[in-house]
Kinemage of the C-alpha trace (Angstrom):
@kinemage 1
@onewidth
@group {chain A} dominant
@subgroup {mainchain}
@vectorlist {calphas} color= white
{ca met a 1} P 46.547 -9.211 19.916
{ca tyr a 2} L 44.403 -8.536 16.969
{ca pro a 3} L 45.225 -9.889 13.567
{ca ser a 4} L 46.712 -7.583 10.953
{ca asn a 5} L 44.411 -5.072 9.095
{ca pro a 6} L 42.811 -7.310 6.240
{ca ile a 7} L 42.518 -4.356 3.722
{ca glu a 8} L 45.935 -5.178 2.269
{ca ser a 9} L 45.011 -8.720 1.614
{ca ile a 10} L 41.546 -7.763 0.037
{ca arg a 11} L 43.327 -5.144 -2.094
{ca gln a 12} L 45.174 -7.972 -3.817
{ca phe a 13} L 41.750 -9.194 -5.292
{ca his a 14} L 40.360 -5.543 -5.767
{ca gln a 15} L 40.305 -5.699 -9.496
{ca glu a 16} L 38.583 -9.085 -9.392
{ca leu a 17} L 35.819 -7.605 -7.095
{ca thr a 18} L 35.492 -4.550 -9.406
{ca thr a 19} L 34.870 -6.725 -12.393
{ca leu a 20} L 32.339 -8.687 -10.484
{ca arg a 21} L 30.560 -5.572 -9.309
{ca arg a 22} L 30.401 -3.956 -12.671
{ca asp a 23} L 28.933 -7.109 -14.134
{ca leu a 24} L 26.227 -7.213 -11.443
{ca his a 25} L 25.552 -3.405 -12.365
{ca ala a 26} L 25.182 -4.230 -15.906
{ca his a 27} L 22.607 -6.975 -15.117
{ca pro a 28} L 20.444 -5.595 -12.463
{ca glu a 29} L 17.342 -7.604 -10.934
{ca ile a 30} L 14.674 -6.217 -8.817
{ca gly a 31} L 13.419 -7.852 -5.444
{ca phe a 32} L 12.739 -11.574 -5.406
{ca gln a 33} L 13.942 -11.808 -8.974
{ca glu a 34} L 17.679 -11.930 -8.238
{ca leu a 35} L 18.136 -15.342 -9.937
{ca arg a 36} L 21.226 -14.509 -11.820
{ca thr a 37} L 22.762 -12.443 -8.911
{ca ser a 38} L 22.168 -15.131 -6.387
{ca gly a 39} L 23.545 -17.667 -8.768
{ca ile a 40} L 26.842 -15.595 -9.130
{ca val a 41} L 26.986 -15.255 -5.399
{ca ala a 42} L 26.438 -19.012 -4.601
{ca gly a 43} L 28.905 -20.043 -7.332
{ca ser a 44} L 31.557 -17.510 -5.991
{ca leu a 45} L 31.060 -18.866 -2.422
{ca glu a 46} L 31.168 -22.494 -3.402
{ca ala a 47} L 34.349 -21.825 -5.453
{ca leu a 48} L 35.927 -20.552 -2.076
{ca gly a 49} L 34.966 -23.925 -0.370
{ca ile a 50} L 32.256 -22.182 1.692
{ca asp a 51} L 28.921 -23.975 2.645
{ca val a 52} L 26.130 -22.423 0.603
{ca his a 53} L 22.331 -22.462 1.423
{ca arg a 54} L 20.131 -21.026 -1.251
{ca gly a 55} L 16.542 -20.187 -1.494
{ca ile a 56} L 16.234 -18.629 2.040
{ca gly a 57} L 13.698 -15.758 1.596
{ca lys a 58} L 12.972 -16.951 -2.118
{ca thr a 59} L 16.229 -15.773 -3.782
{ca gly a 60} L 18.454 -15.244 -0.612
{ca val a 61} L 21.798 -16.864 -0.129
{ca val a 62} L 23.632 -17.765 2.989
{ca gly a 63} L 27.257 -18.706 3.215
{ca val a 64} L 28.850 -20.285 6.249
{ca ile a 65} L 32.641 -20.003 7.125
{ca arg a 66} L 34.011 -22.000 10.209
{ca gly a 67} L 37.017 -20.478 11.800
{ca lys a 68} L 40.242 -22.169 12.618
{ca glu a 69} L 38.795 -22.783 16.159
{ca his a 70} L 35.169 -23.327 17.244
{ca thr a 71} L 35.384 -23.394 20.889
{ca ser a 72} L 33.687 -20.080 21.417
{ca gly a 73} L 30.455 -21.465 20.180
{ca arg a 74} L 29.822 -17.932 18.749
{ca met a 75} L 28.169 -17.082 15.395
{ca val a 76} L 28.173 -13.624 13.954
{ca gly a 77} L 26.252 -12.638 10.688
{ca leu a 78} L 27.157 -10.129 8.010
{ca arg a 79} L 24.439 -8.978 5.586
{ca ala a 80} L 24.550 -7.555 2.159
{ca asp a 81} L 21.485 -6.656 -0.041
{ca met a 82} L 21.366 -7.597 -3.747
{ca asp a 83} L 18.252 -6.122 -5.509
{ca ala a 84} L 18.160 -3.185 -7.946
{ca leu a 85} L 15.600 -0.481 -8.643
{ca pro a 86} L 12.897 0.153 -11.329
{ca ile a 87} L 14.799 3.301 -12.532
{ca thr a 88} L 16.180 3.864 -16.193
{ca glu a 89} L 19.862 4.434 -15.910
{ca ala a 90} L 21.161 7.770 -17.311
{ca gly a 91} L 24.729 7.048 -16.864
{ca gln a 92} L 27.601 6.719 -19.675
{ca ser a 93} L 29.865 3.962 -18.206
{ca gln a 94} L 30.749 0.869 -20.350
{ca tyr a 95} L 28.838 -1.224 -17.680
{ca cys a 96} L 25.439 0.637 -17.754
{ca ser a 97} L 22.333 -1.366 -17.166
{ca thr a 98} L 21.559 -3.655 -20.055
{ca lys a 99} L 17.958 -3.957 -18.865
{ca pro a 100} L 15.697 -1.049 -19.680
{ca gly a 101} L 13.867 0.416 -16.661
{ca leu a 102} L 16.181 -1.345 -14.153
{ca met a 103} L 19.552 -0.200 -12.564
{ca his a 104} L 21.503 -0.416 -9.496
{ca ala a 105} L 20.743 3.103 -8.278
{ca cys a 106} L 21.447 2.284 -4.521
{ca gly a 107} L 24.698 0.435 -4.660
{ca his a 108} L 23.622 -3.019 -3.556
{ca asp a 109} L 25.851 -4.276 -6.454
{ca gly a 110} L 28.622 -2.848 -4.466
{ca his a 111} L 27.400 -4.275 -1.204
{ca thr a 112} L 27.333 -7.631 -2.734
{ca ala a 113} L 31.018 -7.267 -3.939
{ca val a 114} L 32.010 -5.999 -0.620
{ca leu a 115} L 30.781 -9.012 1.292
{ca leu a 116} L 32.307 -11.370 -1.282
{ca gly a 117} L 35.447 -9.750 -0.783
{ca ala a 118} L 35.232 -10.338 2.937
{ca ala a 119} L 34.197 -13.956 2.284
{ca lys a 120} L 37.207 -14.644 0.089
{ca tyr a 121} L 39.608 -13.159 2.748
{ca leu a 122} L 37.860 -15.022 5.706
{ca ala a 123} L 37.795 -18.399 3.696
{ca gln a 124} L 41.415 -18.088 3.030
{ca thr a 125} L 42.570 -17.081 6.505
{ca arg a 126} L 39.872 -18.299 9.008
{ca asn a 127} L 41.662 -16.454 11.693
{ca phe a 128} L 38.689 -16.575 14.073
{ca asn a 129} L 37.046 -18.694 16.744
{ca gly a 130} L 33.558 -19.331 15.794
{ca thr a 131} L 31.284 -19.215 12.766
{ca ala a 132} L 30.704 -16.405 10.263
{ca val a 133} L 27.317 -16.258 8.592
{ca leu a 134} L 27.243 -14.319 5.337
{ca ile a 135} L 23.726 -13.305 4.451
{ca phe a 136} L 22.965 -12.156 0.941
{ca gln a 137} L 19.629 -10.689 1.209
{ca pro a 138} L 16.940 -9.945 -1.670
{ca ala a 139} L 14.283 -7.456 -1.996
{ca glu a 140} L 15.453 -4.689 0.377
{ca glu a 141} L 13.817 -2.025 -1.758
{ca gly a 142} L 10.322 -2.001 -0.282
{ca leu a 143} L 9.504 -5.722 -0.418
{ca gly a 144} L 10.667 -6.753 2.879
{ca gly a 145} L 13.298 -9.313 1.846
{ca ala a 146} L 14.853 -9.353 5.385
{ca lys a 147} L 11.546 -10.311 6.889
{ca ala a 148} L 11.048 -13.021 4.284
{ca met a 149} L 14.438 -14.560 5.158
{ca leu a 150} L 13.424 -14.380 8.859
{ca asp a 151} L 10.055 -16.005 8.011
{ca asp a 152} L 11.982 -18.783 6.334
{ca gly a 153} L 13.845 -19.474 9.503
{ca leu a 154} L 16.978 -17.659 9.072
{ca phe a 155} L 18.062 -17.345 12.524
{ca glu a 156} L 16.696 -20.666 13.502
{ca arg a 157} L 18.896 -22.331 11.041
{ca phe a 158} L 21.839 -19.927 11.629
{ca pro a 159} L 21.371 -18.607 15.223
{ca cys a 160} L 23.702 -15.550 15.144
{ca asp a 161} L 24.690 -13.928 18.365
{ca glu a 162} L 24.826 -10.592 16.593
{ca ile a 163} L 24.278 -9.189 13.066
{ca tyr a 164} L 26.065 -6.341 11.136
{ca ala a 165} L 25.262 -4.638 7.795
{ca leu a 166} L 26.802 -1.588 5.757
{ca his a 167} L 25.386 0.922 3.170
{ca asn a 168} L 27.315 3.087 1.047
{ca trp a 169} L 26.742 6.789 1.690
{ca pro a 170} L 27.766 9.414 -0.790
{ca ala a 171} L 27.539 12.192 1.772
{ca leu a 172} L 30.759 10.950 3.466
{ca pro a 173} L 34.192 11.013 2.072
{ca pro a 174} L 35.492 7.906 0.404
{ca gly a 175} L 36.629 5.365 2.978
{ca thr a 176} L 35.124 6.972 5.864
{ca ile a 177} L 32.965 4.864 8.394
{ca gly a 178} L 29.919 6.622 9.990
{ca ile a 179} L 27.766 5.226 12.763
{ca asn a 180} L 25.414 6.253 15.480
{ca pro a 181} L 24.945 4.201 18.891
{ca gly a 182} L 21.123 4.661 18.469
{ca pro a 183} L 18.798 5.325 15.508
{ca met a 184} L 20.355 5.047 12.048
{ca met a 185} L 17.144 5.002 9.805
{ca ala a 186} L 13.592 5.942 10.339
{ca ala a 187} L 10.536 3.677 10.322
{ca ser a 188} L 8.791 3.793 6.908
{ca asp a 189} L 4.793 3.804 6.832
{ca lys a 190} L 2.577 4.280 3.861
{ca phe a 191} L -0.901 5.785 4.204
{ca glu a 192} L -4.002 6.319 1.765
{ca ile a 193} L -6.768 8.659 2.711
{ca val a 194} L -9.895 8.166 0.572
{ca ile a 195} L -12.320 10.915 0.688
{ca glu a 196} L -15.874 10.272 -0.465
{ca gly a 197} L -18.003 13.344 -1.457
{ca arg a 198} L -20.746 13.826 -3.973
{ca gly a 199} L -19.826 14.713 -7.559
{ca gly a 200} L -21.588 17.146 -9.955
{ca his a 201} L -21.239 20.006 -12.318
{ca gly a 202} L -18.468 22.459 -11.731
{ca ala a 203} L -21.014 25.395 -12.406
{ca his a 204} L -23.219 24.146 -9.543
{ca pro a 205} L -20.792 23.388 -6.495
{ca tyr a 206} L -23.551 24.082 -4.031
{ca gln a 207} L -25.180 20.850 -5.288
{ca thr a 208} L -22.225 18.826 -4.601
{ca ile a 209} L -19.835 17.889 -1.695
{ca asp a 210} L -16.402 18.744 -3.296
{ca pro a 211} L -13.810 16.126 -2.351
{ca ile a 212} L -11.141 18.104 -3.756
{ca val a 213} L -11.739 20.985 -1.417
{ca val a 214} L -11.937 18.549 1.422
{ca ala a 215} L -8.536 16.919 0.298
{ca ala a 216} L -6.910 20.310 0.214
{ca gln a 217} L -7.810 21.075 3.659
{ca val a 218} L -6.756 17.628 4.775
{ca ile a 219} L -3.352 17.996 3.251
{ca leu a 220} L -2.905 21.308 5.062
{ca gly a 221} L -3.992 19.899 8.353
{ca leu a 222} L -1.621 16.965 7.992
{ca gln a 223} L 1.400 19.272 7.869
{ca thr a 224} L 0.252 20.649 11.435
{ca ile a 225} L 0.970 17.184 13.055
{ca val a 226} L 4.728 17.472 13.195
{ca ser a 227} L 4.735 21.194 13.968
{ca arg a 228} L 2.130 21.152 16.483
{ca asn a 229} L 1.794 17.586 17.913
{ca val a 230} L 5.132 16.021 17.787
{ca his a 231} L 7.663 16.997 20.518
{ca pro a 232} L 10.254 19.338 19.110
{ca ile a 233} L 12.972 16.974 20.417
{ca asp a 234} L 11.531 14.055 18.375
{ca ser a 235} L 11.623 13.619 14.682
{ca ala a 236} L 8.951 12.890 12.289
{ca val a 237} L 8.116 13.467 8.644
{ca val a 238} L 4.649 13.424 6.986
{ca ser a 239} L 4.879 13.870 3.229
{ca ile a 240} L 2.225 13.628 0.549
{ca gly a 241} L 3.365 11.773 -2.654
{ca ser a 242} L 0.193 11.655 -4.685
{ca val a 243} L -3.160 13.378 -4.950
{ca gln a 244} L -5.600 11.945 -7.337
{ca ala a 245} L -9.169 13.375 -8.240
{ca gly a 246} L -11.219 13.871 -11.192
{ca asn a 247} L -10.131 13.971 -14.892
{ca pro a 248} L -8.114 16.550 -16.780
{ca ala a 249} L -10.442 16.199 -19.682
{ca gly a 250} L -13.412 17.297 -17.484
{ca pro a 251} L -12.554 20.569 -15.962
{ca ser a 252} L -16.235 21.270 -15.387
{ca val a 253} L -16.880 18.000 -13.386
{ca ile a 254} L -16.484 17.854 -9.631
{ca pro a 255} L -15.500 14.245 -8.924
{ca gly a 256} L -17.113 11.960 -6.202
{ca asp a 257} L -13.938 11.082 -4.469
{ca ala a 258} L -10.366 11.982 -4.050
{ca arg a 259} L -7.141 9.932 -2.837
{ca ile a 260} L -4.293 11.265 -0.896
{ca val a 261} L -1.158 8.905 -0.785
{ca gly a 262} L 1.998 9.500 1.198
{ca thr a 263} L 4.628 8.303 3.739
{ca val a 264} L 5.384 8.905 7.399
{ca arg a 265} L 8.747 8.586 8.878
{ca thr a 266} L 9.416 8.246 12.662
{ca phe a 267} L 12.145 6.910 14.951
{ca lys a 268} L 9.935 6.224 18.178
{ca asp a 269} L 7.057 3.817 18.506
{ca ser a 270} L 5.201 6.403 20.472
{ca val a 271} L 5.619 9.079 17.741
{ca gln a 272} L 4.505 6.581 15.045
{ca ala a 273} L 1.280 5.921 17.017
{ca leu a 274} L 0.809 9.706 17.639
{ca val a 275} L 1.143 10.552 14.006
{ca glu a 276} L -1.210 7.846 12.939
{ca ser a 277} L -3.940 8.833 15.564
{ca arg a 278} L -3.726 12.504 14.669
{ca met a 279} L -4.027 11.730 10.924
{ca arg a 280} L -7.179 9.764 11.490
{ca val a 281} L -8.904 12.472 13.682
{ca leu a 282} L -7.904 15.277 11.179
{ca ala a 283} L -9.035 13.424 8.204
{ca asp a 284} L -12.392 12.441 9.846
{ca ser a 285} L -13.075 15.754 11.354
{ca ile a 286} L -12.258 17.819 8.302
{ca ala a 287} L -14.465 15.568 6.185
{ca gln a 288} L -17.331 15.617 8.546
{ca ala a 289} L -17.192 19.457 8.608
{ca his a 290} L -17.984 19.327 4.773
{ca gly a 291} L -20.434 16.469 4.882
{ca ala a 292} L -17.987 14.124 3.370
{ca lys a 293} L -16.380 10.799 4.635
{ca ala a 294} L -12.880 10.113 4.991
{ca glu a 295} L -11.215 6.615 5.465
{ca leu a 296} L -7.539 6.206 6.393
{ca his a 297} L -5.588 3.247 5.308
{ca tyr a 298} L -2.323 3.102 7.361
{ca gln a 299} L 0.365 0.486 6.697
{ca arg a 300} L 3.450 0.208 8.844
{ca ser a 301} L 6.126 -1.017 6.464
{ca tyr a 302} L 9.637 -1.082 7.827
{ca pro a 303} L 10.561 -0.565 11.532
{ca ala a 304} L 13.146 1.975 12.615
{ca thr a 305} L 16.803 0.809 12.308
{ca ile a 306} L 18.130 1.200 15.798
{ca asn a 307} L 21.694 0.059 16.575
{ca thr a 308} L 22.437 -1.379 20.064
{ca pro a 309} L 25.081 0.867 21.569
{ca arg a 310} L 27.408 -1.681 22.530
{ca his a 311} L 27.740 -3.083 19.082
{ca ala a 312} L 27.782 0.333 17.334
{ca asn a 313} L 30.740 1.346 19.673
{ca phe a 314} L 32.370 -1.836 18.731
{ca val a 315} L 32.046 -1.107 14.958
{ca ala a 316} L 33.540 2.335 15.505
{ca asp a 317} L 36.495 0.964 17.364
{ca val a 318} L 37.169 -1.557 14.747
{ca ala a 319} L 37.098 1.259 12.113
{ca thr a 320} L 39.345 3.500 14.205
{ca glu a 321} L 41.848 0.769 14.632
{ca leu a 322} L 41.894 -0.095 10.806
{ca phe a 323} L 41.662 3.497 9.215
{ca gly a 324} L 42.310 5.956 12.091
{ca val a 325} L 40.318 8.435 14.219
{ca asp a 326} L 40.057 10.844 11.377
{ca arg a 327} L 38.056 8.454 9.183
{ca val a 328} L 35.443 7.472 11.750
{ca val a 329} L 32.260 9.418 12.490
{ca arg a 330} L 30.718 8.118 15.566
{ca asp a 331} L 27.689 10.491 15.903
{ca leu a 332} L 26.464 10.235 12.340
{ca ile a 333} L 23.243 12.172 11.904
{ca pro a 334} L 20.233 9.626 11.458
{ca ser a 335} L 18.618 9.465 8.028
{ca met a 336} L 14.767 9.717 7.627
{ca gly a 337} L 15.197 6.994 5.001
{ca ser a 338} L 14.439 3.380 5.897
{ca glu a 339} L 15.996 0.017 5.652
{ca asp a 340} L 14.793 -3.505 6.119
{ca phe a 341} L 17.671 -4.599 8.094
{ca ser a 342} L 15.670 -3.085 10.820
{ca phe a 343} L 13.772 -6.382 10.975
{ca met a 344} L 16.913 -8.327 11.795
{ca leu a 345} L 18.111 -5.902 14.318
{ca gly a 346} L 14.529 -6.248 15.876
{ca val a 347} L 15.422 -9.999 16.931
{ca lys a 348} L 19.385 -9.729 17.109
{ca pro a 349} L 21.597 -7.102 18.550
{ca gly a 350} L 23.930 -5.593 16.163
{ca ala a 351} L 24.689 -2.509 14.271
{ca tyr a 352} L 24.239 -0.733 10.814
{ca phe a 353} L 26.947 1.459 9.505
{ca arg a 354} L 27.786 3.729 6.586
{ca leu a 355} L 30.648 3.208 4.155
{ca gly a 356} L 31.573 6.724 2.681
{ca gln a 357} L 32.025 6.912 -0.924
{ca gly a 358} L 31.767 10.493 -1.844
{ca gly a 359} L 29.904 12.070 -4.839
{ca ala a 360} L 27.094 13.918 -3.090
{ca glu a 361} L 28.834 17.188 -3.903
{ca ser a 362} L 28.604 16.419 -7.532
{ca gly a 363} L 25.015 15.212 -7.550
{ca thr a 364} L 25.874 11.337 -7.158
{ca leu a 365} L 23.023 10.590 -4.931
{ca leu a 366} L 21.248 7.380 -3.952
{ca his a 367} L 18.206 6.410 -6.176
{ca asn a 368} L 19.335 8.813 -8.788
{ca ser a 369} L 19.431 7.691 -12.380
{ca arg a 370} L 23.162 8.696 -12.671
{ca tyr a 371} L 24.185 7.082 -9.431
{ca asp a 372} L 27.108 4.552 -9.688
{ca phe a 373} L 28.922 2.737 -6.606
{ca asn a 374} L 32.474 3.849 -6.076
{ca asp a 375} L 34.607 0.801 -6.628
{ca glu a 376} L 37.616 2.324 -4.741
{ca val a 377} L 35.916 1.596 -1.396
{ca ile a 378} L 35.248 -2.034 -1.903
{ca pro a 379} L 38.465 -3.134 0.011
{ca val a 380} L 37.477 -0.692 2.884
{ca gly a 381} L 34.089 -2.350 3.267
{ca gly a 382} L 35.449 -5.650 2.776
{ca ala a 383} L 38.139 -5.025 5.538
{ca met a 384} L 35.453 -3.773 7.957
{ca phe a 385} L 33.415 -6.862 7.544
{ca ala a 386} L 36.324 -9.130 7.857
{ca ala a 387} L 37.718 -7.267 10.941
{ca ile a 388} L 34.328 -7.510 12.568
{ca ile a 389} L 34.376 -11.166 12.360
{ca glu a 390} L 37.918 -11.502 13.623
{ca arg a 391} L 37.496 -9.071 16.520
{ca ser a 392} L 34.197 -10.318 17.696
{ca met a 393} L 35.353 -13.871 17.616
{ca pro a 394} L 39.229 -13.672 18.346
{ca leu a 395} L 41.465 -16.791 18.291
{ca leu a 396} L 42.665 -17.974 21.672
{ca glu a 397} L 46.100 -16.875 22.639
{ca arg a 398} L 48.645 -19.598 22.767
């Protein structure tokens, strides 16, 4: 027999968690600078009698809770990210960011509050047989905080059998849980193509090798990779984010070089390799056709976030038990965004799921300057995390 639904217990300290979340929102800190945030997290865990380990992955914090029984020998990890983004907040709430140019535009303040809610419940009840490892991760936003924690020996020190994480999702109704038994988030790669031509006077282009013309054709060529090289059943995105060449103050000057910067998103390693290979061939051949040179710098940043089916189905089953079948989406469409929880799933089985918070219909989108986490779903996320621990490491029947 499973324990009762933990959501009612967590609702008893909902206001406390909301106050904490809004305090974190008002004091955002970007990757590897989460000193105040990690201090609040560590202090909150210590006050609950939880063993605390700091400085893992620079500013990461790990809390360890032992259940009423330990005979299973199992250890299950729960992860929440803590960092903010370099965005100026445009909201009007009383708890808006107090730091110019920084804000919690992705809801990591809410994720932290959710895991602290689960921590309080689990520390009070300990209705499980094994060890819960609560991982408060820094620097998810592009800096690879998950990898930094792994490099610091996270799973050597805390050898979890499986690992779980959630992320709020404005596109789902509040309190809905969304998951997919396979891909959830895409791999994120960065690229820069440097085109070297020969500069000169704009009135005499025949004396030059115009890198802007070459760049224009390269950009168009890159857009054929997905439509003409990637299998229609597979997914890929090639997007240009920046094109730099010349000086607006010199309209009659043809520059000597141009730079194209962008991102590639894929789910499969084979597709990722294909896209990189085709980019290199296209850039080289187009440049050579004009007498220019092209150099591709390709950086593989975050791997794809791929759930293991058994653990994804387990999450869906837990959510169905807690909230009912109507509040669970088992075949959520994967996102072409990326997530560095992928590094953890690369070494441990587990699942990454969505916590619906609503708001997309009114423009409340992730990474938007008016974004705000929906505090009403804190108990739902906390209950999911707590139930995952209790269901994956149940007490022995007596």
